[in-house]
N, C-alpha and C positions, 0 to 999 in steps of 0.2 A: 504494500500500500504506500502510496506517495501523496503527501499533502504539502501544498505551499500556500501561505497566506500572507498578504501584504496589507497593511493598514496605512492609508494616508490620513493620519489623524486630523491634521489641519490643512485643508487645501489652501487656505490663506487666513492669516490673522490681519484683520483690517482695522485701521484707525477710525473710531467713531467721529462724527461730525464735529463735536466740540467736547471740551472738558479735559481734565487732567487727573490721572489716577493718583490717589493719595496712598502713601505707604502706611498700612495699618498694622497694629500689633498682630503677630501670628498666634494661633491657638497653641496651647501647650501640647506636647506629645502625650499620647496615652502611655500608661505604665509599661505595657508589654504587647505591642502589636507584632504578632508572629506570622511567619509564612503560612501556618495552618489557618490562622484567622483570615488572612487574605484569600487563601484557597476556598474557605467557606463562603466568603463574600463573592468570590468568583462564581460559585455555583448559583447563588441567589441572582446575581446579575445575568447569568446565562439564561435562566428561565424568564426573567423580566424582559430582556431584549428579545428573546425568541417570541414571546407573546406580542410584542410591539411589531416585529417584522411580519408575523403571521396575520396581522390585521389586514394588510393589503397584498401580501404575497400569497398566491394560490398554488404555486408550484413548489419545486424543491427549495429548501433553505439550507444554507451552510455558511457559518461564520466562526470567527475565532475570538472568544471572550478574553483570552489571555493577551492577544495582540492589542485589542482595544484598551484594556486596562493598563498595559505597559506603555502605550502611547500617551495616555493621559496622566501617567505618573508624574513626569517632570512638570506638566502643565498644572497639576494640583499644587506643586511647590511654588509655581509662579502666580497662583490665584490667591485672592483674599476675600474675606467676608462671605457674603451669600454666594458669590461665584464659586469659591472653593467648596463651600458646603453643598452647593448644587451638583458639582461634579462628583463629590463623594456620595451624595444621595443617589444619583443616577447609576453609578457603578457599584453601589452597595459596599463601598469601602468601610472597613471597621472603624476607621478614624481618618481625619484629614490633617492631623498635626504632623510634626516632624518625624514621628515614629513610622509613618506610612512608607516613606521612601526606602529605608533599609529593609523593611519587610517585603516590599515588592521586589527589591533587588535580590533578596535571598531566595524568593520564589523563582525568579528568573534563573538564578544560578542553579537551583535544584532541578529545574527542567532541562537545562542545556546538557547535551552529551554528544559525543562523537565516537563511534566505534563500529565494529562489525555487526553488532546487533541492532543498533538504532542511531540515528542522527537527529538531534533537535537543535537548531541554531536560531538565535533571536538577535536581531540587530536593530539599533535605534540611531536616528540621525536628526540633526537640526539643520535646516537650510535657511540662512539669513539673507534677506535682500540687501543689496549693497547700500550702505549708509545707515542701516539699522543696527543699533547696539543694545542688546539685552543687558540686564543687570548681571554683574559678575557672579552673584550668589546663585542665580538661576542656572547659568552655564556650569557652575561648579557642581550643583546638585545633579544636573543631567549627566555630567561626565562621571562623577563619583559613584552614583547609584546605578546608572543605566549604560555606562560606557558609551555614551552617545557621541558619534562623530559630529563635528561642527564644520560647516562649509558655507562660504559666502558666494552668492550667485547674483547676477545682474538680471533680476526678474522683470524689471521695468524696461530696461534698454535692450535686453536679449532674451525675450520670453521663450523663444524656440530653443535656445541653448540651455536655459535653465530647466525646461521641461525634459529635454533630452538627458541632462545629467541625472535628474531624479529618477527618470525611467530606467536609465542604465543601472543605477543603484538597486532598484527593485528587481531588475532582471538578474543581477548577480546574486543578491541575497536570497532569492527564491529559486536559484538554480535554473533559470530560464522558464519557470512556470508562470510567472506574472511579469510580463515585459513592458506593460504600459499602464501607468496609474493616473496620469494627468496629461492634459493638452496645454499648449501655450496660452490658451484662452483662460486658464485658471488664474493667471497673474494680471494685475493691473497696477496703477500707480499707488494704490493703497496697500498692496501686499507687503507684509513685513516679515513673515516667518512661516515656514512649512515644517511640520514635525512628522516624521515617518517611523513606522515600526514594521518589521517583517519577521514572520515566524515560518520556519521551514522544518518539515518533518519527513523522515525517511526511515522505514523499518520493514523487516521481513516478518511474515507470520511465523509463529512458533511451529506450526504444522501447515505447510502450504496446501492449497486445494489441488486436486488432480488437474492436469493440463487439459483433459478431455472434457471441457465444458460444453454442454448442449443447451439448445434453446428450451425455454420453459415458459409457462404462462405467468404473467403478472397481472393481477386484477387492480385496475385503477379505482379511484374513489367513486366514480360514477357507475361502476359495475362493468365497464368495458374491459376486455381482456386483450393484452398485447403479448407478443413474443419477445423475450429478452434472454440474454445469456445468463443462466443460473448456475453458479458454482456450487458444488455439492461435496460434502464429506460427512462421515460418521465418526465421531471421536468424543472424548471426554472433555466437557466444558463446564464452567461454573454457570448455573442456571437459577433463575428466580421466578416464582409464580406470584403475580400480583393480582389485583382485582380488575379483571377484564383485559389483562395483558400479561405477557411473559418477557423476561429480559435474559440476555445471554452475553457473556464476556468472551470475545475471541482474542486470545493473547498473541502478542508479538514475541520475538526471540528475547527481547529485553522484557523480563517478566513483570516489570512495573507498568508497562504500557499495554493497554487493552482497547479494543473497539467494542463498546457496549451498545447492543441493539435492543430497542424496546419495541416489541411487536404486539399490536392489538390482536385480540382473539378472533375478531371478525374483520373482513375487508374494509368495512366502513366505520371502523372503531377509532380511527385516529383522532377526530375532534373530541371525543369523550376522553381519550387518554391525555390529550393536550390540556383539557380543562382540569383533570384530576391531578396532574403532575405538579404539586406544590414543592417548595424546598424541603419540607419535612418528609414528604413521600419519596423524593429523590434521594435524600440522605439515608433514609431507612433502606431503600432498595440497594444503594451502592454498598452500604455496610453489610447487608445480607449476602450480596454477591461476593464481596471480598472474603467473607467467612465461609462460604459454601464449599463443600467438597465437590470436585468435578464429577459429573454424571454423563453417561453416554447420550449423545444427542445426534439426531439425524438433521443436519444443517443444510439449508439452501440459502444462498445469498446472491443477489444480482451483482454483476459487474457495474461499476459506476464511474463516470467521468464528468465532473462538473466544473463550470466556471461561473462564479457569481459576482455581482457588483451591487453594492448598496450605498445610498446616501443616507447617513444616520442622523442628520440634523433633527428631524421631527421625532423619530423614536427616542433619541436621547433627551430631547426637550420634554417629551411626555413623561419620561422617567425622573425628571426633576432638574435637568441641566439648562433650562430655558434661558436663564439670565446670562449665561456665558455667550449666547449668540446675539445678545441685544446690546444696545448702546450703553446699558447700565453695567456691562461686564467690567470686572475689576481684576486685572492682571498686574496690579501694582508691584508685585514682587518679581515680575518678569521684565517689565519695561517701565521707564518713566513716561513714555508715550502711551496714551490710552489705546488699548487694542481689544478686539473681540474675535470670537471664532466665526468664520464665515461658512465653512463647509467641512464636513467629516465624510470621507469616502472610505469604503472597506471593500477590498477585492480578495476573493478566495479561489483556490483551485483544489480539486479532490480527484484522486484516481484510486479505485479499488480493483485489484485483479487477483489472479490465482497465485502468482509466485511472490508477490511483494513488489519488486521493481526489476527492471532489466539488469541493473548493475549488480543486483544480489541474486541473479538467477542460479549461479553455480552453487552457492550456499544453500539456497532453497531446495534445489534438487537433492542435496545430500541429506535432507531431513529424513528421520526414521519413519517409515510407514508401518503402522501396526495392522496386521491382517490375521485372520483366523482365530482371534481371541473370543472365547465364549463368555456371554453375559447372561445373568439369570433372568432378565426381563428385556422386552423390546426397548429401543432407544426412545427418548423424548423427541417428538417431531417439532422442529423449529424451522419453518419454511417462510422466509421473508419474501413472500410472493404477493404482498399487498402493502400499501403505504405504512411506513414505520419511522420512528425516531432513532437517532444514533448519536453517540458522542465518542470522541477520542480522548481518553483520560489517562492521567498518571496516578496510579494507585498509591504510590508512596507519599506524594504531596497532597493528593486529593483534588488537584486542579483539573479542570476541563479545558483542554487545549482547543478543541473544535466541537461544535454542536450543530445538529441540523435534522432535516427530515428528507426522506425520499418518497415522493408521491408518483414519480415516473422516472425509472432508471434510464430511459432514452434521452432525458434532459432536453425536451423540445424547447425551441426559443420562446421567449415571453410574447404574448399576444400584443 
């Protein structure tokens, strides 16, 4: 499975028409904001943003809550008053004081890895328009906690060149999976700053699917049936039985990483599952999955290849961040010049296949295939052949790196 996600957290920070930001006292840090607390807030934010996206999105959904949170980390340090509180409210941060930054940094560090079993890379960058000078403390926080690169571009005089440079960065950081995140039209004379975050994931299944995938039926929400490639295997997986749905962990070679699939019992059961999935239900389900003994499962899962693009201004505003987009925005710890957020764009890529990835094919083929083992009872049937939810999560930290739903694996273009 290969996943790349890039977040253009701020397509532009624009100067409001008038006024000057005042430097206000910052709130005191909480006593102990931990990566675990941030991971818990990540799960709450995941469900909150999913519900906002599902208001208007009727097809597949796929986003990275970790990428969004890490992009807004340094911006939280640069915000003050209600602006800072609103960002924290929207992203469900456990606090917005100085303790947030090291906790987010520790979570990022816990997620990052590079090896034969899995690669997770996270990159942050600040792009300054020529002539714009942020406060030194803001730049220091971005560098210290997020290792953010800082580069000055001529966004007003050479918009094409500035866009090309940021797009090249996204292309490199997502290993070619997301090569275009903005156009030159994103910049104008009021542009001051662009903040970007990219998350890249690459891992092999602990047990790859057989290469002989055949077409199978997938039932859409309206009852129509389509033919899609359905990958199949019977093996021991952690399984959970909920009220009207079942959940399954499909592990990667890095045992801390899993793809968790939430499958309604009936083909048209996704809306009911979406309504029922509260943070408490989610935490209870994940705890039960983590504690479950693997059981034999007859698994069918469609191949998936998605490219998604969201503008998050309205969803984030509805979650409580509205003031940051308005002329009342207070980023006084970021800049002496009054600025506001103008646009939040989020682009994602997802590919699920039998082997993992092309680069890992040899390792995948070497996986042990268990055959001929006798079991006392038939396997549990878990056929993801109708709309389902899924998440890519790190069991050790408790963080959800990616979350979404598949309502049509063929990923038809939006109407």
